[in-house]
N, C-alpha and C positions, 0 to 999 in steps of 0.2 A: 550421443544423444539418446540411444536406446537404453543405455545404462542409467542415465539420469531419469528417464521416464519410468523405468522399472523401480528405481529407488523411490521416486515420488509416489508411485502406486503402493509400494510396500509400506512407506511411511503413513500414507492415508489409511491403509488397512489396519496397521498397528494402532493408529490413533483411534479408529472406530472401535477396534477390539478392546483397547484400554478404557475407552469411554463407557462401553457397555459393561465391562467388568467392574468399573468404578461405580456405575449405577447399581449393579447387582449387589456390590459390597455395601453401599449405602442402604439399600432396601433390607438386606440382612441385618444391618445394625439397627434399623428402625424396628424390625420385627423383634429383635432381642429386647429393645427398650419397652415396647408395648406389652410383650409377654411378661417381662419382669414386673411391670407396674400392675398388670392384671393379676398375676400370681400373688403379689403383695396384698392387693385388695381382697382377694379371696381368703388368703391366710389370716388376715385380720378381721374377717367377717364384714367387710365393707362392700356388700353386694350391690348397693346402689352405685358406688363408684365403679365397680367391675362392670356393671351394666353399660357404662359409657364406652367400653371397648367393643361392644356388640354392634354389628353392622346396622346402620340406621334402617335399612330395608327390613331386616329381621325384626327390629324393635317395633316398626310400624305394623308388621303382620302379626306379631306376638307380643302385644303390650303387657307389661307387668303391672299388676294391681298393688295397692298398698298392702293388702292381705298377703299376697305372694311374697313381697319383700319382708313382711313381718315373720313369715314362716322361717326365713333364713336366720332370723334372730334366735330361733329355738335350738340352733346347733352351733358348735364350735369346730373349726377346722384345726386339727392337731397335726396334720401333715399334708404336704403338697409336694409330690415328687414327680419329676419329669422322667418317664420311663423310656420313651423313644420319640424320634422325630423322623418324618419322611415327607416326600413330595406327595401331594394329594391330587385329586382330579382338577382339571381346568386351572393349573398354575397355583393351586392352594398349597399350603403347608399344614401338615397334620402333626399334632403332638399328643401322645398318649400320656395321661396324667393319672397318678394314683393319689386319691384323697383319703385321708383318715378323718372321720367325722364323729364327733361326740354329741349325743343328744343331751342337752343341758338338763332335762327333766329326769332322765333315768341314769345319766352318767355312763351309758353304754357306748362303747366305741366300736365302729365298724369301718371297713375299708372298701372303697369302690373305685372303679376305673371310669375315666371320663376322656372322651376324644375331643380335643379342641381342633377346629379347622379355621385357618386364617387365610384371608385373601388380600392381595395388594390392590389398593384403590389408586390408580394413576392420577385421577383428578385431585383427590384430597392429599395425595402423596403420603398415605399412611396405610397401616394394616388394620383389618377389621376381623373380629371373631364372628363367624357366620353360623354358629350352632347354638347360640344362646348360653345362658348360665347353666352350670351343672345341675342335673336333677338329683338332689341329695336323698331323695325318697324313693327313687326308682319306681315311680308310678303309684306309690302308696298314698 
């Protein structure tokens, strides 16, 4: 009887572990999907679409104007490279990105780094970018 009880406990623990691991695997898959879609939007200069990956709370606190979106049309992204990934604070995931940016008026290219921070939203079952769009002008 004790052996049967131990086996049932072991099976229960393994089921819980596999279930948690499967959930984590699905979350990682969804993170990859949203990051790939976001990166494609930025690469193609579709910053309005990229804006949809930004956390709704951030969008509400930092609304983008038409003029700000128009400013993104003055540049072309010639490179978007994932430098590193790591776990961030409070369960977030951080991704260091290298962007190559061409000013369409001067045709000058420059390189800058951008830190993406993504958080899992258990209610929406999706990842959100919590830092907003990259500042391609570094405060200029």
